[in-house]
BAFI-3210 file (N, C-alpha, C; in Angstrom, 3 decimals, decimal comma, padded with zeros to 6 digits):
// residues 121
n [1|2|3|4|5|6|7|8|9|10|11|12|13|14|15|16|17|18|19|20|21|22|23|24|25|26|27|28|29|30|31|32|33|34|35|36|37|38|39|40|41|42|43|44|45|46|47|48|49|50|51|52|53|54|55|56|57|58|59|60|61|62|63|64|65|66|67|68|69|70|71|72|73|74|75|76|77|78|79|80|81|82|83|84|85|86|87|88|89|90|91|92|93|94|95|96|97|98|99|100|101|102|103|104|105|106|107|108|109|110|111|112|113|114|115|116|117|118|119|120|121]
n.u [-010,328|-011,475|-014,825|-017,445|-017,866|-016,478|-014,180|-010,436|-008,771|-006,283|-004,670|-005,251|-003,463|-001,853|000,008|001,754|004,878|006,912|009,762|011,067|013,250|016,146|017,864|020,924|021,373|020,283|017,270|014,080|012,418|009,882|008,535|005,897|004,144|001,286|001,850|002,078|002,731|003,987|004,882|006,749|007,370|008,298|009,739|012,382|012,873|013,321|011,256|008,072|007,610|007,102|008,034|008,523|011,120|012,101|015,014|017,590|020,209|019,078|018,787|015,907|014,664|016,481|016,627|015,464|012,911|012,753|010,720|009,721|008,090|009,950|012,384|013,961|015,113|017,710|018,967|021,593|020,521|022,055|022,474|023,676|024,551|024,837|024,328|024,019|024,026|023,659|025,962|027,935|029,012|026,258|026,923|026,822|024,069|024,277|023,120|021,397|020,780|018,308|016,727|014,107|014,711|017,454|020,157|019,739|021,511|020,518|022,345|022,095|020,030|019,199|017,832|015,794|013,798|010,726|007,975|004,499|001,441|-001,922|-004,237|-007,388|-011,102]
n.v [-019,192|-020,582|-021,726|-020,930|-022,694|-024,912|-026,942|-028,022|-031,166|-033,221|-035,830|-039,103|-041,479|-043,946|-046,242|-048,047|-047,509|-049,322|-049,493|-052,279|-054,244|-054,542|-053,513|-053,091|-054,892|-056,882|-056,842|-056,988|-054,635|-052,484|-049,603|-048,137|-046,340|-044,147|-043,620|-041,451|-042,396|-041,193|-038,804|-038,717|-037,541|-037,941|-038,519|-039,851|-040,684|-040,227|-038,777|-037,714|-038,535|-039,111|-041,902|-043,708|-044,533|-046,144|-045,735|-044,081|-044,196|-043,130|-040,025|-037,187|-036,148|-037,646|-038,511|-037,608|-039,304|-038,249|-038,177|-040,156|-043,357|-044,804|-043,081|-042,596|-040,785|-040,027|-038,467|-037,136|-035,333|-034,033|-036,104|-037,857|-039,960|-041,054|-042,044|-044,876|-046,153|-048,975|-049,295|-047,386|-044,389|-041,211|-037,885|-035,189|-033,784|-034,377|-035,426|-038,778|-041,184|-044,035|-046,947|-049,313|-052,127|-051,839|-051,610|-050,129|-047,489|-046,387|-044,533|-047,001|-048,677|-051,167|-051,566|-052,105|-050,998|-050,712|-050,667|-050,600|-051,095|-049,588|-051,873|-051,993|-051,941]
n.w [-080,947|-077,843|-077,507|-075,206|-072,185|-072,997|-071,770|-071,713|-071,914|-070,912|-073,069|-072,760|-069,955|-070,980|-071,175|-068,917|-066,611|-065,475|-062,725|-062,173|-059,565|-057,315|-054,496|-053,207|-051,235|-052,105|-051,261|-053,351|-055,042|-056,513|-058,905|-060,332|-062,566|-063,997|-067,616|-070,566|-073,539|-075,678|-074,614|-072,115|-068,676|-066,168|-062,558|-060,870|-057,288|-053,955|-052,652|-052,650|-055,372|-058,779|-059,459|-056,938|-054,881|-052,130|-050,512|-048,552|-049,863|-052,583|-053,588|-053,267|-054,894|-057,559|-060,382|-063,904|-066,110|-069,066|-072,283|-074,833|-074,987|-077,412|-077,336|-074,659|-072,335|-069,833|-066,821|-063,947|-061,384|-059,313|-057,549|-054,398|-054,427|-057,006|-060,545|-062,918|-065,716|-067,552|-066,690|-067,313|-066,157|-065,430|-065,047|-063,323|-064,901|-066,971|-070,123|-070,686|-072,876|-072,552|-072,466|-072,622|-070,662|-070,510|-067,838|-065,198|-062,218|-059,489|-056,841|-054,434|-055,644|-058,323|-060,924|-063,931|-066,768|-067,919|-069,991|-070,860|-072,693|-071,292|-070,210|-071,564|-070,522]
ca.u [-011,267|-012,287|-016,130|-018,134|-018,246|-015,489|-013,068|-009,640|-008,379|-005,345|-004,823|-005,448|-002,503|-002,141|000,808|002,238|005,710|007,357|010,814|011,289|014,345|016,693|018,980|022,345|021,822|019,302|015,758|013,378|011,667|009,181|007,643|005,385|002,839|000,968|002,497|001,639|004,111|004,534|005,124|006,859|007,999|008,574|010,769|012,546|013,238|013,001|010,317|007,004|007,716|005,704|008,228|009,249|012,434|012,140|015,811|018,345|020,739|018,424|018,291|014,455|014,804|017,446|017,012|014,139|012,797|011,718|010,726|008,586|008,417|011,140|013,194|013,373|016,285|017,423|020,003|020,973|020,175|023,215|022,638|025,011|025,334|025,130|023,341|024,676|023,040|024,672|027,818|028,510|028,575|026,534|027,746|025,234|023,189|024,451|021,901|022,207|019,709|018,313|015,739|013,561|015,872|018,877|020,073|019,998|021,606|020,633|022,271|022,134|018,936|019,716|016,510|015,243|011,963|009,424|006,829|003,697|000,108|-002,770|-005,347|-008,717|-011,781]
ca.v [-018,983|-021,543|-021,759|-020,504|-023,735|-025,850|-027,217|-029,050|-031,683|-033,826|-037,025|-040,144|-042,100|-045,157|-046,548|-048,105|-047,783|-050,265|-050,323|-053,651|-054,128|-054,711|-053,026|-053,661|-056,273|-058,508|-056,478|-056,915|-053,085|-052,027|-048,841|-047,684|-044,955|-044,333|-042,571|-041,181|-043,041|-040,329|-037,420|-039,354|-037,192|-038,191|-038,161|-040,967|-040,140|-040,905|-038,403|-037,454|-038,497|-040,569|-043,540|-043,768|-046,131|-045,850|-045,687|-043,469|-043,845|-042,613|-038,700|-037,101|-035,743|-038,395|-038,548|-037,710|-040,307|-037,424|-038,371|-040,879|-044,624|-045,159|-042,554|-041,968|-039,980|-039,997|-037,253|-037,453|-034,428|-034,037|-036,799|-037,813|-041,213|-041,044|-042,356|-045,047|-046,775|-050,097|-049,551|-045,853|-043,214|-040,470|-036,946|-034,233|-032,739|-035,145|-036,203|-039,901|-042,273|-045,133|-048,085|-050,129|-053,319|-051,168|-051,833|-048,505|-047,842|-045,124|-045,164|-048,794|-049,456|-051,139|-051,834|-052,223|-049,831|-051,781|-050,010|-051,993|-050,734|-050,206|-052,686|-051,012|-053,005]
ca.w [-079,799|-077,160|-076,955|-073,954|-071,747|-073,650|-071,582|-072,310|-070,934|-071,360|-073,231|-071,610|-069,971|-072,150|-070,706|-067,549|-066,846|-064,359|-062,329|-061,144|-059,149|-056,099|-053,719|-053,075|-050,531|-052,655|-051,394|-054,035|-054,921|-057,430|-058,545|-061,173|-062,542|-065,889|-068,432|-072,104|-074,048|-076,321|-073,535|-070,807|-067,994|-064,632|-062,041|-059,812|-056,221|-052,792|-052,278|-053,436|-056,799|-059,661|-059,495|-055,483|-054,954|-051,057|-050,116|-048,173|-051,037|-053,355|-053,536|-052,904|-056,719|-058,344|-062,044|-064,513|-067,303|-070,180|-074,150|-075,626|-075,154|-078,153|-077,324|-073,579|-071,529|-068,362|-066,560|-062,487|-060,786|-058,497|-056,448|-053,429|-054,709|-058,500|-061,576|-063,992|-066,992|-068,380|-066,147|-067,660|-064,923|-065,549|-064,932|-062,916|-064,959|-068,351|-070,664|-071,204|-073,703|-071,616|-073,026|-071,770|-070,504|-070,047|-066,063|-064,617|-061,026|-058,729|-055,787|-054,275|-055,988|-059,688|-062,027|-065,333|-067,185|-068,983|-070,499|-071,379|-072,791|-070,380|-071,361|-071,483|-069,931]
c.u [-011,571|-013,746|-016,221|-018,352|-017,309|-014,219|-011,817|-009,273|-007,202|-005,501|-004,406|-004,120|-002,566|-001,230|000,982|003,842|006,433|009,136|010,862|012,722|014,997|017,789|019,608|022,254|020,703|017,611|015,182|012,607|011,060|008,381|007,658|004,454|002,997|001,539|001,643|002,742|004,570|004,441|005,315|007,727|007,825|009,601|010,894|013,588|013,034|011,683|008,926|006,940|006,577|006,504|009,360|010,274|012,435|013,731|016,348|019,325|020,279|018,029|016,409|014,228|016,192|017,529|015,708|013,950|011,889|012,232|009,298|009,132|010,076|012,104|013,601|014,996|016,296|018,907|019,980|021,306|020,997|023,376|023,948|025,836|025,102|024,164|024,396|023,645|023,674|025,853|028,499|027,638|027,463|026,426|026,485|025,155|023,593|023,179|022,363|020,632|019,614|016,697|015,121|014,422|016,981|018,586|020,725|020,335|021,421|020,951|022,676|020,652|019,315|017,907|016,516|013,674|011,662|008,170|006,099|002,226|-000,872|-003,874|-006,492|-009,650|-012,983]
c.v [-020,232|-021,152|-021,945|-022,413|-024,777|-025,785|-028,024|-029,716|-032,664|-035,078|-038,146|-040,910|-043,372|-046,352|-046,717|-048,397|-048,200|-049,989|-051,353|-053,681|-054,849|-054,072|-053,773|-054,449|-056,860|-057,915|-056,414|-055,652|-053,017|-050,834|-048,348|-046,842|-045,181|-043,169|-042,044|-041,396|-042,154|-039,133|-037,782|-038,176|-037,183|-038,727|-039,378|-039,849|-040,933|-040,235|-038,301|-037,427|-039,435|-042,008|-043,088|-044,978|-045,460|-046,406|-044,798|-043,102|-043,337|-041,244|-038,509|-036,677|-036,277|-038,177|-038,365|-038,552|-039,061|-037,818|-039,011|-042,476|-045,357|-044,247|-041,745|-041,164|-039,692|-039,054|-037,985|-035,672|-033,696|-034,511|-037,070|-039,266|-041,921|-041,942|-043,593|-045,892|-047,456|-050,095|-048,158|-044,929|-041,850|-039,249|-036,105|-033,792|-033,413|-035,861|-037,708|-040,643|-043,544|-045,685|-049,035|-051,363|-053,021|-051,587|-050,568|-048,586|-046,406|-045,235|-046,498|-049,502|-049,859|-051,684|-051,446|-051,398|-050,644|-050,473|-050,795|-050,839|-050,778|-050,932|-051,997|-052,063|-052,885]
c.w [-078,963|-077,156|-075,287|-073,270|-072,039|-072,541|-071,852|-070,984|-070,974|-071,796|-072,079|-071,137|-070,561|-072,058|-069,296|-067,672|-065,406|-063,739|-061,659|-060,462|-057,671|-055,400|-053,527|-052,332|-050,761|-052,311|-052,611|-054,217|-056,415|-057,522|-059,709|-061,517|-064,062|-066,043|-069,619|-072,579|-074,841|-075,632|-072,430|-070,014|-066,383|-063,938|-060,786|-058,793|-055,242|-052,332|-052,805|-054,750|-057,469|-059,096|-057,732|-055,198|-053,074|-049,902|-049,518|-049,116|-052,203|-053,094|-053,852|-054,461|-057,300|-059,733|-062,649|-065,861|-068,091|-071,922|-074,677|-075,198|-076,195|-078,343|-075,812|-072,884|-070,141|-067,828|-065,091|-062,007|-059,545|-057,194|-055,367|-054,334|-056,231|-059,464|-062,779|-064,866|-067,760|-068,089|-066,326|-067,077|-065,717|-064,686|-064,345|-064,099|-066,672|-068,877|-071,196|-072,076|-072,771|-072,481|-072,141|-071,536|-070,261|-068,225|-066,174|-063,329|-060,502|-057,038|-055,389|-054,843|-057,581|-060,186|-063,102|-065,495|-068,083|-068,596|-071,135|-071,209|-071,858|-071,165|-070,986|-071,113|-070,866]
res [p|e|e|e|g|a|s|w|s|p|p|p|l|d|h|r|m|t|l|p|g|t|f|a|q|g|r|a|f|e|a|s|c|d|i|r|a|e|a|i|n|v|l|i|g|r|g|e|e|e|l|r|i|d|s|e|a|v|s|r|q|h|a|p|l|n|g|s|s|g|s|l|t|n|a|d|l|g|s|n|n|g|t|s|i|n|g|v|p|c|l|e|d|e|v|m|y|v|e|p|g|d|t|v|i|l|g|d|a|r|f|t|i|e|i|e|a|v|q|e|d]
***
């Protein structure tokens, strides 16, 4: 039983996930968000997602990244322009493992995944 007046708060976000990359025409982009390294659940897309990539070739909800910094998975949510990891196409709803440094392509966006600890002030 919870003590009266006690409130639960989630564990702190302790890492930052960054997706540095380029679009097919060569324009650079970078998307990033704070994460908890042991419980990653973020969505990449061109909508109001945690990791937003501003391209019409990227679906509004294109691909989730789930798992932990040591065991991360990616899937394609039925996008129009596809997903690939290191040149291997990801079929709709197929779950594939991805590691920092792998080359991921969503539509016309090519990027890698970087995960770094957040520095305490």
